[in-house]
N, C-alpha and C positions, 0 to 999 in steps of 0.2 A: 601426352601425359605431362602434367605439371607437378613438380615436386617442391616441397617446402618443409621447414622445420615443424610448422604447426598448420593444420587445416581445421578451420572452425566452421561448424555447420549451424548457422543462425546468427543474424546481425542485430539482435536486440541488445539490451543493456549489458548482459553478461558477455555476449559474443564480441561486440565491438570494443568493450573495455579490455578484454583479453587480447584482441588483435592490436590495439594501440599500444598497450604496455609491452607485449611481446616484441613488437617492432622496435620500440624504444630500447629494448634490451639487446637488440642486434639479431633477433631471430627472423627468419623469412616466414611470411604469413600469407595464407589464402583464407579469405573471409567470404562465405557463401550465404546469400539471403534470397529467399523465394519471393518475398514481398518488398517492403521498404526498409531501408537502413534505419535503425532506431527501434524497430519492433513495436510490440503492443504499447509499451509505456509512452512512447512519443506520439503514436498515431491513433491509438484507440483506448488509452488508459490514463496514466498519470497526468500528462500535460493537458489534453483536451478537457478532461473532467475538472481539473483545477481551474481552467479558464472559465468554465461554466460556473463554478463555485464563486469565482471573483465577480462575475456578472451578477450572480445572485446576491452577493454582499452589497454591490452597488444599488441593487433594487431595494434591499432592506434599509440601507442608509438613507436613500431618497424617501422611502415610505415613512421613516421615523425622524426625518430631518427637523420637524417642528420642535421636537423635544430638545434639540440643540440650538434652537433659536434661528434656524435656517428655514426660509420659506421655499419649499419645492414641492412639486406634485409628480407622483409616478403616474404617467399617462398610459403605460402599458409595456409589454415586453415584445420587442420586434425580433423574433427568433431567427429570421434570415440574417439580420445584422449581428446578432449574438454569435451565430455560427460563423459568420465572416470574420469576426474578431478572433474567435477560437482558431479558425483555420490559419489566420495570419500568424498567430503565435507558433503553431505547429510548423508552418512553412519556413519561418525564419530559423527555427532550431534545426529543422531537417537540412536546410541548405548549409548551415554551419557545420553540421556533423558530416555531411557529404564532403565538404571542403577539407575537413580535418583528416578524414580517412585518405583522401587523395594526396594530401601533403605528406603522408607517411609511406613507408615502403611496404604497403599492404596491397596484395592482389585481390581486388574486389570482384566477385562473380555474382551476377544476378541470375537466378534460376532455381528450380526445385532440386535440391540435393538429396541423395540417397546414400546411406552408408553401405558399402559393398564388401568391406573387410575391415580389420582392425586398423588399417593404415590408408584406406582409400575411400573417397566420396565421389560419386558420379553425378554430373550435372549435364543433362542434354547430350549424352553420349561421350562427354569428355571426363576423363578420370583425373582426379587431383589426389596426390599421394603425400602423406605427411608422416614424419617420424612420430608425431603425436597427433591425435584427433580429439577435438573438443566438441561435445554435443551441447548446443545452446538453443534448442528449437522452441523454447518458450511454452506458452499455455494458451488455452482457448476458454471462452465462456461456457460453463456447464449448464445443463438443465437436469430435470428429474426424469426417471423412466416414465414413458407414456405422455410426457408433456412436450408437445411439439412447438418449436419456435417458429411461429408463422402468424401473419396478420397482426392482431392486437396483442399477441403474446410475444414478448421480445426479451432479449438480453441487453446488456449495456452497449453492445456493438450497434444495435438498431436504435436504441434510445438516444445515443449521442447524435444521431443524424435527424432527429425529429425537427421539422420546420414549423412547428406550432407548439403552443403550451396546452397540454391536455387539461381537461376540467377535473378529472378524478383518476387517480392511479392507485393500484395495489402493488406493493413491493414485496416480493417473496424473498425473504432473507434480510435479517437485521444486522449483518456484518458490515464491513467497511464499505463495499460497493453499494449495498442497499441503502444505508443511512446517508451516504453522500448524495445519491440521486434524490432521495427523499428530501434532503435539505435544499437542493437546487429547486426542485419543483415547488416546494412549499413557498420559497422566496419569490417564485414567479407567479404565485397565486393558485397553485393546484391544491386540491384536496387529496391528502395522502393517507393511506393506511398500510402499515407494515405488518407482515406476518412472519414471526420467527418461532421455529419449533423449540428452541432452547428457552430456558426460563427468563433470559434477559436480552435486551438489545446489546450490541457490541459485546457478545458473550465471552470473547477472548480477553477482555479487560478485567482489571481488579473489580470485584463486586461493588465497591464504593463508587467507582467511576461509572459503572453501568447504571446504578440507581440514580446518580446525579444526571446522567445523560437522559434517562427516561423522563425525569422531572422537567428537564429543559425542553424535550420534544413535546411533552403534553402542553407546556406553556406556549409553545409555538403553534399549537393546534394540529400537530401530527399525531394521529391515533395509531394504535398498534395492538396486536394480539401476540402474546408470548406463551410458550409452553404448550402450544397446540400445533400438531403437524398438519401439513397440507395434504389434502385427499385428491382433489381433481379440479379441473378448470374447463369451462366451455366458453365459446365465443360465438357471436353473431354480428349482424351489421350494426347493432346498437351498443355493444360493449362486451365485457368479459364478466363471467360469474365464477368466483372461486369458492369451493367447498372445503371446509376443514374437517379433520377426523372427529371433532365433537359434534358435527352436523350443522354448524353455523355456516352462513354464506355471506359473501361480500361481493358487491358489484362495482364496476368502474369502467372507464373508457379503455384503459390499458392495464396489462399485467407485466411488470418488470420482474424477470426471473434473475435473481441475484444470489444464487446459492453457491457461489465460489467459482474457481477456475480449475480446469483439468489440464494435465500435461499433454503437450502436442508431441506424441511419440509414435503414433500409428502410421503405418505405411511408409516408414523411413528406413527400413532395413535393419532396425536395431535387433529385433528378435532373431532374424536370420543369421546375424553375425554372432549371436550368443550373449548380447547385453542383458544382464539380469534386470527384470522389471517387477515392480510390485504394484499391481492395479494400475499400470501405465506409467508409474514413476520410475525413473532411473535410479537405482540404488547406488550410493557412493559411500566411501569412507570419509574420514575427516580431512583427507588430502584431496578429495573430489575425484578419486580414482574409481572407475567402474570395475567390475569383475574381469573385464578383458584388458590385458596389459596394453598400455599406451593409449587407451581410450578414457577420456575424462568427461565429466558433465558439470554444468553450472546452471544456476538460475531456477526458473519455475518448473523445470522438468525433474528437479531433485526434491525429495520430501523435505518439508519445512515451510518457513515463511515465504509467501509469494510477494516479494517486494522488489522493485526495480533496483533499489540501492543494495539489496543483498546480492542480486545477480551481478551487479556492477563490481562490487568488492570481491566476489568470488572470481570474477574474470581476472581482476588484477592479481589476486592471490595465485591463481593457477599460472598466469604468465610468468610471475616471479619464480614460482617453483620450477617451471620448465626452463627458465633462464638461469638456474643454478643458485638462486638465492634461498633463504630460509624464512619465508613469510610466516606471520603469526596466524594460527588456525582461527577461523571465524566461527564463533558460537552463536547460534540463532537467538538464544535468550538475551544476549547483549546487543542485539541489533535494534536500533531505534525504530519506533512505529508511530505513525501519525494518521489520524482520521480527520480529513479536512472538511468536516461538517460545521454547522453552527449550532452548538459550540464545538470547538475542536477538541480532540483527545490526543494526548501524547504520552507514550510510555516506553520504558526500557527496563530490562531486568525482571526480577521475580515479582509476582503479585504477593500480597500478604499470605494467601492460602498456599501458594506454591512454596514460599519460604518456610512456612510453618510445617508443611509436609516434609520438606527436605532437611530442615535443621531442628524441628521441634518448636512448639508454640512458646515454650519458656525461653528460647534462644532468640526470639524475634521481637522487635519493638517497632512501632509505627508512629508517624506524626502527620497531621493534616494542617497545612497552612491555608487559611481561607483568603481568597483574593479580595474579600471585602476590606482588608487592611492594606491593599496595594493601590497606590495613587494612580498609576496608569490604567489599572483595571477599572477604577472608578471613572476615569475619563472616558474609557471605552464603553462604559455602562455594561460591563460583563460581570457575571458571577462565576464561581468555580473554586477550585482548590488545587494545591500540590500535595500529594501524599508521598511520604518517604517511607521506605521499608528498610530497616537496619538490623544487622545482627547485634545483639546486646554487646556493648563495649567493642563493637567491630565496625566494619565498613558499611556504607549504604549499598544495598544490593538490588534495589528497585525504586524507580521514580515513576509516578503516575499522575497525570495532570489533565484538567478539563477547564475550558474557558475560551472565549473568543481569542483567536490568534495565539493561543498557548503553545501550539506546535512549534513556534519560533524558538521556544526554550529547550527544545530537544537536544540541541548541540551540546550545551553544558551538561545536561542530564546524562547523556551517553558517556561523556568524559568521566563524570563522577563514578558511574557504575563500572565502566571498563577499567578505570585506574584504581578501583577499589578504595575510593576516598572515604575518610572518616568525616563525620560532621565537623569535627575540630579542624580538619584541613580546609574546609570551605568557609568556616566562620570568619577568618581574618581577611578573606578576599573581598575586594570592593566591587559592588554592583551598582552601576550608574543609576542615578535618580533623575526623573521618574521613569522607570521602565518596569515592565512585567518581570524582567529578569531579577529585579530586587526580591520578588517573591521566593525565588530559588535560594537567595542568600538568607532571607528571613527564616525560611523553613529549616535551614541547616543551623542557623543561630539558635533556634528554639531547641532542636534536637541536641545541640551541644550544651544545652543547659543555660542559655542566656537569651531568652526571648525578649524582643523589644516591641515590635508592632504586633504582638500576639500574646494571648493569655497562656500562662504556663500550663 
């Protein structure tokens, strides 16, 4: 039996962040991972998909090079080499993370761990005991009842490993995962149709962003059906046929099921130990405590945003709490969110409708700054805007953005919202020229009553 201050089950973003910070604070740590250190984000999610998106951007830039006076020809997409580039990125980050964990006082255990009591986790017959146990087992790609993932019907896990560019794809789900894969495939030359049961693509975003996003996707030649639910799918050696509840059908080479991710909590001993679950999610309070004393949970297995950086920050929060500090509670609404499609979407804080529901329509004001007035956006040949949501005579409580590379502006946006800044606080700050970051400054100048590169 091995004892430690903290035993962490799961080595993804939340688990390893908790381990590194806890060790930094002088706590003894056991970190258990059944697959690869780094979890979904590093190996099957954030990093490999964004590598594909960068390759897609290179393809688009090459295809459109003549409009910039550069003569170049896109001869095709070599998927094995694209995948090799992607795997190289992942491999370098993986080796770096392995080295980082080894350099800290963390006992790293490879194997399938199972919670056996409030203070013990068993791996291959060995019991690891902790004063505290942290559950960080992550998530898995979901499907719909009766829709088997096999053959031409796949999730993002299988789609990542395709060694060819499909001719035509149906994407089931217009959220982040679905629209990012649609963006990659369209840039690679695939015909793409998205099916989203809710009224808009990227339905979690401010409606103004969703509408602009749909216009951009139409312009790119990505078709979509919204507001109609999926009914069934069949496949044969020639392709996949999807039927919707309105009776319409769509055919393609492949069907990507991108209906979200579910918590990986089954067959891990959670229920036997008495951990409270809600449809598989581990319920926690704002201190990330489960209903069982000394057992905590972080990341994708807890209800809320499924974002690697959320899990990462929760891991740090929990380590500091266990280390005797008093860290600030993390609220989901103020966690920055980015969709890395073309165009990109970035948001933090309340949407206009959320703000009006919480405070009343008469207490909320908004402003949209069009990127047409931004020099760097003109250089990048992108359109879009930054929308600010403000309490009347109060702070900015939401920032929503769309445009090529606009996600890079999320850093300042989250500081503005989290520090409850007023437009007048931002107006005097200098934003370098020419950058897209100037658009953030111009938007706040306008909301502060002194628009320059914008109409009042």
